[in-house]
C-alpha positions in Angstrom: -19.9 -21.3 37.3 -20.6 -18.8 39.9 -20.9 -15.2 38.7 -17.5 -13.6 38.6 -17.1 -10.3 40.5 -14.9 -7.4 39.6 -12.7 -5.2 41.7 -15.7 -3.0 42.7 -13.7 0.2 42.3 -16.2 2.9 43.1 -18.3 3.4 40.0 -19.0 7.0 41.1 -15.4 7.9 40.3 -15.1 9.0 36.7 -12.3 7.4 34.7 -10.0 9.8 33.0 -7.7 7.5 31.1 -4.6 7.7 29.0 -2.7 5.2 26.9 1.0 5.6 27.1 3.0 3.8 24.4 6.4 2.7 25.7 8.0 3.3 22.3 7.4 7.0 22.7 9.7 7.2 25.8 12.7 8.6 24.0 10.8 11.8 23.0 8.2 11.8 25.8 9.4 10.1 29.0 7.1 8.7 31.6 7.9 11.6 33.8 6.0 14.0 31.4 2.7 12.2 31.8 0.2 14.8 33.2 -0.8 12.6 36.1 -2.5 15.4 38.0 -5.3 15.3 35.4 -5.6 11.5 35.0 -7.1 8.7 37.0 -5.7 5.7 35.0 -2.7 5.2 32.8 -2.5 2.2 30.4 1.0 1.2 29.5 1.1 0.0 25.9 2.0 -2.7 25.2 3.0 -6.1 26.6 3.0 -8.7 23.8 2.6 -12.5 23.7 5.5 -14.8 23.0 5.2 -18.6 23.0 1.9 -18.3 24.9 3.3 -16.1 27.7 3.5 -12.4 28.4 6.6 -10.6 27.1 7.9 -7.0 27.1 10.5 -4.9 25.4 13.9 -4.8 27.3 13.5 -1.1 28.0 10.1 -1.6 29.8 11.6 -2.2 33.2 12.9 1.4 33.3 9.5 2.7 32.3 7.8 0.6 35.0 10.2 2.1 37.6 9.4 5.6 36.4 5.7 4.8 36.4 5.9 3.6 40.0 7.6 6.8 41.0 4.9 8.8 39.3 2.3 6.9 41.3 4.1 7.8 44.5 3.9 11.4 43.6 0.2 11.1 42.6 -1.3 8.4 44.9 -4.7 8.6 43.2 -3.3 7.3 39.9 -3.9 3.8 38.8 -1.6 2.0 36.3 -2.6 -0.9 34.1 -0.5 -3.0 31.8 -2.2 -3.2 28.4 -1.6 -6.5 26.7 -1.9 -6.8 22.9 -2.5 -3.9 20.5 -2.9 -3.8 16.7 -0.8 -6.4 15.0 -0.2 -8.3 18.2 -0.4 -12.0 17.6 -0.6 -14.9 20.0 -4.0 -14.3 21.6 -5.9 -17.1 19.8 -3.3 -19.7 20.8 -2.9 -18.4 24.4 -6.7 -18.5 24.9 -7.4 -21.8 23.1 -7.6 -24.2 26.1 -8.0 -24.1 29.8 -4.4 -25.1 30.2 -3.1 -22.5 27.8 -5.2 -19.8 29.5 -3.9 -20.7 32.9 -0.3 -20.7 31.6 -0.7 -17.3 29.9 -2.4 -15.6 32.9 0.1 -17.0 35.3 3.0 -15.7 33.2 1.4 -12.2 33.1 0.8 -12.1 36.8 4.3 -13.3 37.5 5.8 -10.7 35.2 3.8 -7.7 36.3 2.6 -8.3 39.9 5.6 -10.1 41.4 7.6 -7.0 40.5 9.3 -5.3 43.4 8.3 -1.9 42.1 4.6 -2.7 42.6 3.8 -0.6 39.5 0.6 -2.0 38.3 -3.0 -2.0 39.6 -4.5 -4.1 36.9 -4.5 -5.6 33.4 -6.0 -4.2 30.2 -6.7 -6.7 27.4 -6.4 -5.4 23.9 -7.1 -8.3 21.6 -7.6 -6.9 18.1 -9.7 -8.9 17.3 -11.1 -12.4 18.1 -12.6 -14.4 15.2 -12.2 -11.7 12.5 -11.5 -8.0 11.8 -7.9 -8.0 12.8 -4.8 -7.3 10.6 -3.9 -9.9 7.9 -1.7 -12.7 9.0 -2.8 -12.9 12.7 -4.2 -16.3 13.7 -8.0 -16.2 14.3 -10.4 -19.0 15.0 -14.3 -19.2 15.3 -14.0 -20.2 18.9 -12.0 -17.1 19.8 -15.2 -15.3 20.7 -16.0 -17.7 23.6 -12.3 -18.1 24.5 -11.9 -14.3 25.0 -14.6 -14.5 27.6 -13.0 -17.5 29.3 -9.6 -15.7 29.2 -11.1 -12.6 30.8 -12.7 -14.8 33.5 -9.4 -16.5 34.2 -7.7 -13.1 34.6 -10.6 -12.0 36.8 -10.3 -15.1 39.1 -6.5 -14.7 39.5 -6.6 -10.9 40.0 -9.3 -11.1 42.6 -7.4 -13.7 44.5 -4.2 -11.8 44.3 -6.0 -8.5 45.3 -7.6 -10.2 48.3 -4.2 -11.5 49.4 -2.6 -8.0 49.1 -5.5 -6.1 50.6 -6.2 -3.9 47.5 -8.5 -4.5 44.5 -6.9 -5.2 41.1 -8.6 -4.0 37.9 -9.4 -5.9 34.7 -10.4 -3.8 31.7 -10.4 -4.3 27.9 -10.2 -2.1 24.8 -13.0 -3.0 22.5 -13.8 -1.8 19.0 -16.4 0.6 17.7 -17.8 1.0 14.2 -18.6 -1.7 11.7 -15.7 -1.6 9.2 -12.4 -3.5 9.5 -10.0 -5.0 7.0 -12.4 -7.8 6.2 -15.1 -5.3 5.3 -18.4 -5.0 7.2 -17.8 -5.9 10.8 -19.8 -6.3 14.0 -18.0 -6.2 17.4 -20.6 -8.6 18.7 -19.3 -11.3 16.4 -15.9 -11.1 18.1 -16.9 -10.5 21.7 -19.6 -11.8 24.1 -20.2 -8.2 25.1 -22.7 -8.7 27.9 -20.7 -11.5 29.5 -17.5 -9.4 29.2 -19.2 -6.5 30.8 -20.0 -8.6 33.9 -16.4 -9.7 34.1 -14.6 -6.4 33.5 -14.4 -3.4 35.7 -14.9 -1.2 32.6 -14.5 -1.2 28.8 -12.4 1.3 26.9 -14.6 1.8 23.8 -12.4 2.7 20.9 -14.6 5.2 19.3 -12.2 6.2 16.5 -10.7 4.6 13.4 -14.3 4.5 12.0 -13.1 2.9 8.8 -10.6 5.6 7.9 -7.8 3.1 7.5 -9.8 0.8 5.2 -12.2 2.9 3.2 -11.5 3.7 -0.4 -12.9 7.1 0.1 -11.9 9.9 2.5 -14.0 9.9 5.7 -14.0 11.2 9.2 -12.1 9.3 11.8 -14.5 9.7 14.8 -17.8 11.3 13.6 -20.1 12.0 16.5 -23.3 11.5 14.5 -24.3 10.1 11.2 -23.2 12.1 8.1 -26.0 11.7 5.5 -23.6 12.1 2.7 -21.2 9.4 3.8 -20.9 6.7 1.0 -22.1 3.8 3.2 -25.3 1.9 3.5 -27.6 3.5 6.1 -27.0 0.9 8.8 -23.2 1.3 8.4 -23.5 5.1 8.5 -25.2 4.9 11.8 -22.9 2.3 13.3 -19.7 4.1 12.3 -20.3 7.0 14.6 -19.6 7.7 18.3 -23.2 7.8 19.3 -24.0 4.7 17.2 -21.3 2.7 18.9 -22.5 3.7 22.3 -26.1 2.7 21.4 -24.9 -0.6 20.0 -23.1 -1.6 23.2 -26.0 -0.5 25.4 -28.3 -2.6 23.2 -26.0 -5.6 23.6 -26.4 -5.4 27.4 -23.4 -3.4 28.4 -24.3 -0.9 31.2 -23.5 2.7 30.5 -21.3 2.9 33.7 -19.1 0.1 32.2 -18.3 2.2 29.1 -15.3 4.6 28.9 -15.5 6.7 25.7 -12.3 6.9 23.6 -11.1 10.0 21.7 -8.2 10.2 19.3 -5.3 12.5 19.7 -4.1 11.9 16.2 -5.3 12.4 12.6 -5.9 10.2 9.6 -5.1 11.4 6.1 -5.1 10.6 2.4 -4.3 12.0 -1.0 -7.6 12.1 -2.8 -8.6 12.1 -6.5 -10.7 15.2 -6.5 -11.1 18.5 -4.7 -14.9 18.1 -4.7 -16.5 18.4 -1.3 -13.3 20.0 0.0 -11.7 16.6 -0.1 -14.4 14.8 2.0 -15.9 11.6 0.6 -13.6 11.5 -2.4 -11.8 8.4 -3.8 -8.4 8.0 -2.1 -5.2 7.7 -4.2 -2.6 7.1 -1.5 -2.3 7.3 2.3 -1.0 10.6 3.8 0.7 10.6 7.3 -1.3 13.2 9.2 0.5 12.8 12.5 -0.8 13.6 16.0 -2.5 16.7 17.2 0.8 18.2 18.3 2.0 18.0 14.7 -1.2 19.0 13.1 -1.4 22.1 15.3 2.2 23.2 14.7 2.5 22.4 11.0 -0.8 22.1 9.2 -2.9 24.6 11.1 -0.2 27.2 10.7 0.2 26.6 6.9 -2.1 28.9 4.8 -2.2 26.2 2.1 -4.3 24.1 4.4 -8.0 25.0 4.8 -10.1 24.0 7.8 -13.7 22.9 7.7 -16.3 21.8 10.2 -18.9 19.1 9.8 -22.2 20.1 11.5 -23.5 16.5 11.9 -20.3 14.7 12.7 -19.2 17.6 15.0 -15.6 17.2 13.7 -13.1 19.4 11.8 -11.1 18.4 8.8 -8.3 19.9 6.7 -7.8 20.0 3.0 -4.8 21.1 0.9 -6.3 21.7 -2.6 -3.1 21.9 -4.6 -1.8 18.5 -3.6 -5.4 17.2 -2.8 -4.5 16.2 0.7 -7.2 15.4 3.2 -6.8 15.1 7.0 -9.5 14.1 9.5 -8.6 15.0 13.1 -10.1 16.2 16.4 -9.4 19.5 18.2 -10.3 21.0 21.6 -13.8 21.9 20.5 -14.7 18.4 19.1 -13.0 16.6 22.0 -15.0 18.7 24.5 -18.2 17.8 22.7 -17.4 14.1 23.0 -16.5 14.4 26.7 -19.8 16.2 27.4 -21.7 13.5 25.6 -20.0 10.8 27.8 -20.9 12.8 30.9 -24.5 13.4 29.8 -25.1 9.8 28.9 -23.8 8.4 32.2 -20.7 6.7 30.8 -17.9 5.8 33.2 -15.6 8.4 31.7 -13.2 9.1 28.8 -9.8 8.0 27.6 -7.5 8.8 24.7 -5.1 7.2 22.4 -2.6 8.4 23.2 -1.3 11.0 25.6 1.9 11.9 23.8 0.0 13.3 20.9 -1.2 16.3 22.8 0.5 19.7 22.7 2.6 21.1 25.5 -0.4 23.1 26.8 -2.5 19.9 27.1 -5.2 21.5 25.0 -7.0 18.2 24.2 -6.6 16.8 27.6 -8.0 19.9 29.3 -11.0 19.7 26.9 -11.5 16.0 27.6 -11.4 16.4 31.4 -13.4 19.6 31.9 -16.9 18.1 31.9 -15.7 15.7 34.6 -14.4 18.5 36.8 -10.7 17.7 36.5 
């Protein structure tokens, strides 16, 4: 097969990306998206039903509003993100050449034959081929290769459509970082042909968060920048479950730096722990605790004198602990987000993105910190 091209969007232009979840529209409508500070918006999510793309009935209104936002901010690019955590159907849709063609054709018909002309590309969010995804989702050993073939089919069809319309169409994917998922120790390279995908995609949204915090039996940091020597993991896992470790792993697997967009979380992870030792960090977890997004953490936990704030010098992240109830929360703040954005800039990555934009406060404190190193 001839080498597949990409849309060749100017690689000198930094990506400042935001995922926008359609389910948040009642409290945070599309019109509130701070498009002046963004370059790309990823609408989350389209799903897969019977091997074809499907959306929620309310999505058409959101697409209309997103098209209006693009008219107001012509620099903005909008992508439809397909999949997400707990989204099934990928393994079946990608299984054969015929099923891939049917699936891709359905997605292009749904999102690019639309009179509103909302979307500039497709973002694939298959969590995850082969293994590592949530229980109950179909997975097969051949998923790894089929993910590449699916991306190539999207690339072929998007390139042809873009050529016919006189404008490039993008293809991206959200890929995991870290080495822990529900099945235990996990390697993204066992799910994805990373080098081949990098050749096919315009860029990769590297999900440098959820570093085992949802699956560990001890409290840990959600997105540690560097290795914490005290983390109760084997040394290779300690290194892999960090922002820098994930970047290095993808580079080592043949993904160019300018194809990587660094992800930052606008939410926290929490747990009730068994002990107040270590100010709640690295303690056995008793039950989950709903930490909420930055907006909630700032307005409720950081203003409550019962919660105490700490800073980890290696991980370059804050955390909170409420000793009376033994509640632990890992989160990111403007300081830690800014550090990660500066790292992305210094290492020549394509840019930064967040999950997700509605979690910020009304002053856009996290977004401002995220964009400042890139001059936006």
